[in-house]
C-alpha positions, 0 to 999 in steps of 0.5 A: 769467858775464854777467847781463842785467838786465830791460829791457836792449836786445837789441842790448847783448847782441849786442855782448857776445856778439860780443866773447865769440865773437871771443875764442873763449869758449863761451857757455851760456845759461839762463833767469832766475837762481833760476827755479824750473824751472831750480833743479829741473831744470837740464837743462830747455830754456832753463836752460843 
């Protein structure tokens, strides 16, 4: 699991994402951890 803190530059995520994809890792993205909408409905847009 990769957790990005507030304020992290977008290019930092791109570096991590590129490395994970190069290794064949499946990437699932979700909203902020503990976000109420995601807790109530994990299939909501942006929660996976």
